[in-house]
VODOLUM-968594 format. One record per residue (C-alpha): residue number from 1; x, y, z; residue in three letters. Coordinates in steps of 0.001 Angstrom, whole numbers, plus 524288, in hexadecimal, padded with zeros to 5 digits. Layout:
<rs>
   pos       x       y       z   code
   NUM       X       Y       Z    Ala
...
</rs>
This chain:
<rs>
   pos       x       y       z   code
     1   A267F   F838D   0F7DF    Met
     2   A2FD2   F8F85   0F6F3    Ala
     3   A3DAF   F8BFA   0FBB0    Asp
     4   A4346   F97EA   10092    Asp
     5   A527E   F93B0   1005C    Arg
     6   A5EE2   F9FAA   0FE7C    Lys
     7   A6AC6   F9E20   0FD80    Asp
     8   A6A4F   F9BEA   10D24    His
     9   A7A26   F9AEB   10D33    Asn
    10   A7C64   FA753   113DB    Asn
    11   A7402   FA28E   1214A    Trp
    12   A7D9A   F9FFE   12D54    Arg
    13   A77A3   F9217   1310C    Ala
    14   A6EDE   F93E6   13C1B    Asp
    15   A6791   F9AF7   131AA    Thr
    16   A6606   F91E9   1280D    Arg
    17   A6442   F881C   1319F    Met
    18   A54A0   F9058   1321D    Ile
    19   A558C   F9548   126EF    His
    20   A5CEE   F8C89   11D66    Gly
    21   A5C3E   F89F5   10CAB    Ala
    22   A4F0D   F803A   10CFB    Gly
    23   A4468   F8751   11422    Glu
    24   A3B9B   F851A   1065B    Met
    25   A2D10   F8AAA   109FC    Arg
    26   A1F75   F8678   10774    Ser
    27   A15B3   F901F   100EB    Gln
    28   A1115   F921D   10F0F    Tyr
    29   A1B21   F9752   110D9    Gly
    30   A1FF1   F8FAD   11F1B    Glu
    31   A28CD   F95ED   128FC    Thr
    32   A2D88   F86E5   12E80    Ser
    33   A3277   F7EF4   12278    Glu
    34   A2895   F77F0   11C56    Ala
    35   A2842   F6948   11E92    Leu
    36   A2440   F611E   111BF    Tyr
    37   A1CF8   F5549   1196D    Leu
    38   A1D17   F4DAA   10B9D    Thr
    39   A2253   F40DD   10697    Ser
    40   A207F   F442E   0F809    Ser
    41   A1C18   F5022   0EE34    Tyr
    42   A1547   F50DE   0E1DB    Val
    43   A199B   F5736   0D6A5    Tyr
    44   A1169   F616C   0CBDE    Pro
    45   A13C1   F5648   0BFCE    Ser
    46   A1A2A   F4A8E   0BC3D    Pro
    47   A25BA   F5139   0B540    Glu
    48   A2902   F592C   0C28F    Glu
    49   A2B94   F4B37   0C905    Ala
    50   A3291   F4552   0BDEB    Ala
    51   A3A67   F51E9   0BF27    Lys
    52   A3C2E   F5244   0CD88    Arg
    53   A4039   F428C   0CEBD    Phe
    54   A49AE   F4580   0C4D7    Thr
    55   A4FB7   F51BA   0CA20    Gly
    56   A49C7   F5AB8   0BF33    Asp
    57   A434F   F60FF   0C866    Ala
    58   A435E   F6891   0D654    Glu
    59   A38BF   F634A   0E1B3    Gly
    60   A367A   F5646   0EB4A    Tyr
    61   A34FA   F4AC7   0E756    Ile
    62   A3271   F417B   0F44F    Tyr
    63   A3624   F43F6   1016D    Ser
    64   A4150   F3AFA   104BA    Arg
    65   A464F   F4291   0F6DD    Tyr
    66   A456D   F4D40   0FCB9    Gly
    67   A3A30   F581B   10605    Asn
    68   A383E   F66D3   1067E    Pro
    69   A3AD9   F6696   1145A    Thr
    70   A484C   F5CA5   11577    Val
    71   A4C6F   F680F   10953    Thr
    72   A4BE2   F70D4   111E2    Met
    73   A5212   F6824   11DFF    Phe
    74   A5B3E   F6522   1141D    Glu
    75   A5E6B   F7511   10E22    Glu
    76   A6041   F77F4   1196A    Arg
    77   A6B22   F7037   12078    Met
    78   A703C   F7251   11438    Arg
    79   A7211   F806D   114DB    Leu
    80   A7740   F811D   1222A    Leu
    81   A81B9   F735B   1211E    Glu
    82   A867F   F7BEF   1141D    Gly
    83   A8454   F6EAC   10B93    Ala
    84   A836B   F6C10   0FD9A    Gln
    85   A765E   F66AB   10272    Ala
    86   A6CB3   F5C4D   10B87    Ala
    87   A64BB   F5265   10A85    Met
    88   A5C68   F4CF3   11842    Ala
    89   A59A6   F40D8   11DE0    Thr
    90   A528C   F3C85   12641    Ser
    91   A5BED   F3944   1328E    Ser
    92   A6938   F3950   134F1    Gly
    93   A702E   F2C19   13170    Met
    94   A6623   F2EFB   126EF    Ala
    95   A7012   F375D   1206B    Ala
    96   A7B51   F2EF9   124E4    Val
    97   A76A4   F2201   11E2D    Asn
    98   A709E   F2CEB   11183    Ala
    99   A82CA   F30F1   1100E    Val
   100   A86AE   F2467   11241    Phe
   101   A7D51   F1DA1   108E1    Met
   102   A7F10   F2761   0FE84    Ser
   103   A8CC8   F297E   0FF17    Leu
   104   A936A   F1A63   10159    Leu
   105   A94C9   F0FFB   0F8F8    Lys
   106   A9BA2   F047B   0FB75    Ala
   107   AA852   F051F   0FB32    Gly
   108   AAA11   F0FEA   101FB    Asp
   109   AADF8   F129D   10FF4    His
   110   AA963   F1C86   11A16    Val
   111   AB296   F23D6   12417    Leu
   112   AAB9E   F294B   12FCB    Ala
   113   AAF05   F2D27   13F8A    Ser
   114   AACBB   F2079   14415    Arg
   115   AA573   F2BC8   15003    Ala
   116   A9647   F2D42   147AF    Leu
   117   A87A1   F29D2   14C5A    Phe
   118   A882E   F1A92   14F1C    Gly
   119   A7B92   F1BB7   14343    Ala
   120   A8596   F20A0   13A62    Ser
   121   A8EF2   F154E   13F25    Leu
   122   A86CA   F0C3E   13C35    Tyr
   123   A8622   F1065   12D32    Leu
   124   A9507   F0F5B   12C27    Leu
   125   A970A   F03A5   133B0    Asn
   126   A8C58   EFAC6   130EC    Glu
   127   A8305   F02E1   1263A    Leu
   128   A8E9E   F06A1   11B23    Leu
   129   A99BA   EFBA9   11B7D    Pro
   130   A8A1B   EF384   11503    Arg
   131   A8BE6   EF8F5   1093A    Tyr
   132   A985C   EFA39   10874    Gly
   133   A9E6E   F05F4   10C08    Val
   134   AA9CA   F06E9   11836    Glu
   135   AA953   F0D18   1238F    Thr
   136   AB6F2   F1388   12B0D    Thr
   137   AB4DB   F1A78   139A4    Leu
   138   AC099   F225B   14029    Val
   139   AC1DE   F2C40   14A5E    Asp
   140   AB9C4   F3779   1468E    Gly
   141   AC2EF   F3FCF   14E63    Gly
   142   ACFE2   F38D6   146E9    Asp
   143   AD3B2   F3F4B   13942    Leu
   144   ADE9C   F3314   1376B    Asp
   145   AD43B   F2C8F   13869    Ala
   146   ACC27   F31AC   12F38    Trp
   147   AD5C3   F32BD   123DC    Gln
   148   ADBA5   F2537   12663    Lys
   149   ACC5B   F1EFA   12412    Gly
   150   ACA4A   F26FE   118C4    Ile
   151   AC9A6   F1F0C   10ABF    Arg
   152   AC9C6   F2124   0FD5A    Lys
   153   ABB53   F1BA5   0FD53    Asn
   154   AB8FD   F2384   1099A    Thr
   155   AAAC0   F2A22   10397    Lys
   156   AA654   F2D1C   10F34    Leu
   157   AACB6   F341B   11CC5    Val
   158   AA169   F3540   1281E    Phe
   159   AA233   F3C23   135CD    Leu
   160   A9ADA   F41EB   14115    Glu
   161   A9E1F   F4E5D   14A3A    Thr
   162   A9D1C   F4EE7   15298    Pro
   163   A9C8D   F401B   15439    Thr
   164   A9365   F36E7   15A19    Asn
   165   A927B   F3785   167E5    Pro
   166   A9FCB   F39BB   16C47    Thr
   167   AA190   F4723   16628    Leu
   168   AAC9F   F4565   15C0D    Glu
   169   AB165   F5069   153D9    Leu
   170   AB562   F4C15   1469D    Ile
   171   ABA84   F5778   13CE4    Asp
   172   AB509   F55A0   133E5    Ile
   173   ABCC5   F630E   12967    Lys
   174   AC979   F5730   12C72    Ala
   175   ABDD6   F4B00   12865    Val
   176   ABA7B   F51D5   11D6B    Ala
   177   AC923   F5414   11711    Lys
   178   ACAB0   F4565   119B9    Ile
   179   ABE19   F412D   11303    Ala
   180   AC094   F48D3   1060E    His
   181   ACC78   F4570   102A4    Ser
   182   AC5A6   F37B1   0FDC5    Val
   183   ABBAA   F3D8A   0F793    Asp
   184   AB1C6   F3AB3   1047A    Ala
   185   AA542   F410A   1083B    Lys
   186   AA5FA   F43CF   1181D    Leu
   187   A997C   F45EE   11D4F    Val
   188   A97F9   F4A11   12A82    Val
   189   A8C76   F48AC   134C6    Asp
   190   A8AE8   F52F9   13C35    Asn
   191   A80AF   F5118   144E3    Val
   192   A873E   F5363   15202    Phe
   193   A8D8A   F628D   14C97    Ala
   194   A80D0   F662B   14631    Thr
   195   A826B   F70BF   13AD8    Pro
   196   A828C   F79E7   14747    Val
   197   A9047   F74E3   149B8    Leu
   198   A9760   F6F09   13CED    Gln
   199   A9632   F713A   13055    Gln
   200   A9EF8   F649E   12B1F    Pro
   201   A9B9D   F6B23   11A6C    Phe
   202   AA54C   F74E9   11DEE    Leu
   203   AB1C1   F6BFA   12263    Leu
   204   AAE7A   F61DF   1175D    Gly
   205   AA4CD   F58BA   1190E    Thr
   206   A9E89   F51EE   10DC5    Asp
   207   A909D   F4F20   112D0    Ile
   208   A8CE4   F5300   11EBB    Val
   209   A7DCA   F4D95   12674    Leu
   210   A77B8   F4F78   1331C    Tyr
   211   A6BA8   F4659   13A12    Ser
   212   A619F   F51F2   13B3C    Ala
   213   A5C51   F4968   14726    Thr
   214   A655A   F51DC   14E24    Lys
   215   A6A4E   F5DBB   15133    His
   216   A6214   F6377   14534    Ile
   217   A54F1   F5E57   14A45    Asp
   218   A597C   F6100   15650    Gly
   219   A4CD0   F5CE9   15EFF    Gln
   220   A4AB7   F4E7B   15C97    Gly
   221   A4136   F5044   1532B    Arg
   222   A4332   F472C   146E0    Cys
   223   A4FB1   F4113   13E09    Leu
   224   A54D1   F47AC   131AE    Gly
   225   A61BE   F45C5   12A31    Gly
   226   A68F3   F4DBC   121ED    Ile
   227   A75BE   F4C8C   11A1E    Val
   228   A7B76   F58DB   1110C    Leu
   229   A85EE   F5B8D   1078C    Gly
   230   A8A21   F5F4B   0FB29    Asp
   231   A7EDF   F5DA0   0EFF1    Lys
   232   A83CB   F524E   0E62A    Asp
   233   A82F4   F4B3F   0F421    Tyr
   234   A778D   F4E35   0F8C9    Ile
   235   A6E19   F4D5A   0ED26    Glu
   236   A764E   F4408   0E6D0    Gly
   237   A7AA4   F385C   0F033    Asp
   238   A7423   F3B81   0FBF3    Leu
   239   A68DF   F3EDC   0F470    Met
   240   A64C0   F3236   0EDD6    Gln
   241   A671E   F29F2   0F760    Tyr
   242   A5DC9   F328D   100B1    Ile
   243   A5271   F3113   0F805    Arg
   244   A5374   F244B   0F3C7    Gln
   245   A56AA   F1C9B   103F4    Thr
   246   A4E12   F26A7   10787    Gly
   247   A524B   F2BE4   11659    Pro
   248   A4B86   F3997   113A4    Ser
   249   A497A   F4322   11F6A    Leu
   250   A3A68   F4587   121DC    Ser
   251   A3547   F54E5   11CC3    Pro
   252   A3071   F54AE   12AEB    Phe
   253   A3F8B   F5270   13043    Asn
   254   A42D5   F5BD7   12800    Ala
   255   A39EC   F6541   12DEA    Trp
   256   A3FC4   F620E   13D07    Val
   257   A4D0E   F65E8   1375A    Met
   258   A4A48   F724A   12FF3    Leu
   259   A4561   F7637   13E91    Lys
   260   A51D9   F70FB   14633    Gly
   261   A5874   F78CD   13BA6    Leu
   262   A550F   F83CD   14078    Glu
   263   A57DE   F8257   14D5B    Thr
   264   A6425   F7BAB   14DEA    Leu
   265   A6EEE   F8402   14DB8    Ser
   266   A686F   F88D2   15B67    Ile
   267   A65D6   F7B8D   16036    Arg
   268   A74B3   F7522   15C49    Val
   269   A7BD9   F8242   16499    Arg
   270   A73B6   F80C5   16E3B    Gln
   271   A78CC   F72C4   170D0    His
   272   A84CB   F7485   16F58    Cys
   273   A84E8   F7DF6   17978    Ser
   274   A7E9F   F7425   18186    Asn
   275   A85F3   F6AB4   18078    Ala
   276   A9049   F7212   183D3    Lys
   277   A8CE1   F7730   19278    Lys
   278   A8951   F649A   1955C    Val
   279   A9505   F60C3   18E5C    Ala
   280   A9B96   F6C13   195E7    Asp
   281   A93DF   F657C   1A236    Phe
   282   A9618   F59E9   19EF0    Leu
   283   AA8CE   F5A47   19D3F    Lys
   284   AA867   F5B37   1AF06    Gly
   285   A9D03   F523C   1B0FC    His
   286   AA255   F471A   1BA2F    Lys
   287   A9A9F   F3C30   1B466    Ala
   288   A9E97   F400D   1A512    Ile
   289   AAA5E   F3822   1A185    Glu
   290   AABEF   F40B3   19541    Arg
   291   AA597   F49F7   18C7D    Val
   292   AA65A   F4C96   18090    Ile
   293   AA1D7   F5B25   176A8    Tyr
   294   AAA32   F5F6B   16D81    Pro
   295   AA608   F6C6E   17320    Gly
   296   AB0E5   F68BD   17DFA    His
   297   ABE57   F6C05   17ABC    Lys
   298   AC261   F5FCA   18122    Glu
   299   ABCA3   F5967   17638    His
   300   AC7DB   F52C0   16BA9    Pro
   301   AC27C   F5816   16071    Gln
   302   ABC8E   F66D6   1692D    His
   303   AC61C   F6D1C   15DA1    Asp
   304   ABF5A   F68B6   15301    Leu
   305   AB23F   F69DF   159F7    Cys
   306   AB68D   F7977   158B2    Glu
   307   ABC1A   F7891   14A8B    Lys
   308   AAFF6   F7017   14493    Gln
   309   AA1AD   F746B   14CAB    Met
   310   AA55C   F80DD   15302    Gly
   311   AADBA   F7D3B   15E67    Gly
   312   A9DD5   F78EB   163FE    Asp
   313   A9C7A   F6C9B   1698D    Gly
   314   A9036   F688C   16401    Gly
   315   A830C   F6243   16A61    Pro
   316   A8705   F557C   16D23    Leu
   317   A910D   F5207   17B83    Val
   318   A953C   F44CB   17EAE    Ala
   319   A9933   F3EE5   18BFD    Phe
   320   A9E18   F31BD   1916F    Glu
   321   A97A2   F3192   1A180    Leu
   322   AA086   F2A42   1AAC4    Lys
   323   A99FE   F1D82   1AB61    Gly
   324   A99DD   F17E1   1A069    Gly
   325   A8BC7   F1455   1998E    Gln
   326   A8666   F1023   1A629    Glu
   327   A884D   F1EFE   1A8EC    Ala
   328   A83FE   F2673   19DDE    Ala
   329   A7882   F1DCF   19DE4    Phe
   330   A73A7   F22CC   1AC5C    Ala
   331   A7521   F3146   1A902    Phe
   332   A6D7D   F3049   19CDA    Met
   333   A63DF   F2B77   1A213    Asn
   334   A641D   F35AD   1AF08    Lys
   335   A6309   F4274   1A467    Leu
   336   A571A   F48CB   1A28D    Ser
   337   A5689   F52DC   197F2    Ile
   338   A6194   F4D89   190EA    Val
   339   A5B07   F4239   1892C    Lys
   340   A5DE1   F33AE   185E3    Ile
   341   A5E22   F3308   176C0    Cys
   342   A68D4   F303E   16C0A    Asn
   343   A654B   F3DEE   16497    Asn
   344   A6D0F   F4768   165EF    Leu
   345   A68B9   F577D   15EF3    Gly
   346   A5EB9   F588C   167C0    Asp
   347   A58F1   F62EF   16C84    Ala
   348   A583D   F59A2   177C8    Lys
   349   A63A4   F56D6   17DB6    Ser
   350   A65D5   F469A   17B08    Leu
   351   A7008   F3DC1   18141    Ile
   352   A7460   F2FD3   17C2E    Thr
   353   A7CCA   F2633   17E18    His
   354   A8507   F21AD   1716E    Pro
   355   A895C   F1351   17456    Val
   356   A7C81   F0F22   177FF    Thr
   357   A74C8   F1578   1700A    Thr
   358   A792D   F1DE1   16178    Thr
   359   A84D4   F1611   1625B    His
   360   A7FF9   F087B   16925    Gln
   361   A85AE   F0340   15B99    Arg
   362   A93B6   F03E1   15CF6    Leu
   363   A9BC4   EF9D0   161DC    Ser
   364   AA3A7   EFBC9   16FDD    Asn
   365   AB140   EFFDA   16900    Lys
   366   AA811   F07ED   15F0C    Glu
   367   AA59B   F1009   16A50    Arg
   368   AAFAC   F11A1   170F5    Ala
   369   AB705   F13E1   166E1    Asp
   370   AAE67   F20DD   164A2    Leu
   371   AAF8E   F2335   17019    Arg
   372   AA1B3   F1E88   173D6    Ile
   373   A9FE5   F19A1   182C4    Thr
   374   A95D7   F1448   18A74    Pro
   375   A95CD   F21D0   1947A    Ala
   376   A93D6   F2B1C   18833    Leu
   377   A880D   F329B   185A8    Val
   378   A85E3   F3C20   179BA    Arg
   379   A7EA4   F498A   17D50    Leu
   380   A75A8   F5000   17415    Ser
   381   A7579   F5D6E   17B21    Val
   382   A672C   F6578   17913    Gly
   383   A6232   F72BE   17A88    Leu
   384   A5DD7   F6F19   18853    Glu
   385   A621F   F78FC   192B8    Asp
   386   A7177   F7623   194EF    Ala
   387   A7125   F789E   1A1AC    Ser
   388   A66E9   F6CB5   1A439    Asp
   389   A6B4C   F62B2   19A97    Leu
   390   A790A   F65D1   1A4B0    Met
   391   A6E88   F6455   1AF7E    Asp
   392   A6939   F574C   1AB4F    Asp
   393   A75D4   F525F   1A612    Leu
   394   A7C8F   F545D   1B284    Gly
   395   A72CB   F4F54   1BAD2    Thr
   396   A7414   F424A   1B346    Ala
   397   A807B   F4250   1B4A7    Leu
   398   A7F65   F4194   1C4BA    Gly
</rs>
């Protein structure tokens, strides 16, 4: 198998997504990356097998440990993010869980923003305490709260920005400084911004993770996740955890993600263009109580959006309808083009009601603290014609 990897550091991001490190072609010289659907590998001799198991020889052992197609995806994401190393996982939540479990032990403390995906909150609030790990949740936009929440035994600081589903922004650079004051690792879930709009490593982040299921795939086909960071961590504690517990990415899903990366930049920018038009349209509608979009000057952290995301408001819009949950459900039931689905980052526009889906496990108080109201819906704006989307939304709003 020929390995085309060269020094691609001078290439720009859009070129890296297509030709980035990891074009490992077989003897047939295929244009598209090869799909190696195999669970295991054969060795030319028992001596070679022994060397691979001890690490004295390079080569694949078992696809739970590594696979050429998965390696290509990891290498391309590593180059795109500017990370030293990367390791793929079976889903985005597998990535979150692997980071927590590989870094934390009993007696450690986690500091995190309270505005997180519901499954991430489950890990922090319910799972980690079973193993003696304590969590403090703070208002992500309040830097004083981050400073007050940090402890000497804080090992991990975790956030997502923009947040799910209320699109709050968090100052990554400022939180990184607070985390590093006690040698804690800052972990950023960069799913909503994507690597196209936001580069957390340039802002001081130690570990970046993605649900590749979202914009990286971009067409709702399969699950995947990835963790990026320095070589010591990725090829040390994280690799050991993933190898021994098994949340590995399938070769087929890795191949789909590679195909997704080739169009990621074009898709995300069109998502954002459509989202801005939709957000502007909704802002003036009489049936809408509140529109949340970081690209609007009215957004409380619009200045941070300019600084951290290049001023692009992102591909998602959240808004509240007048009339509460009843009005939200009636509106959603009248939509034609926009589909009801809790996923996001798809070519199709998708809408969900967080109170009854992604954040239904939270208490009423927890949702109220996050301003996740029964009237709130989250819209992942797709690649349809923006005029058709606005017509669909307008008709459903009456």
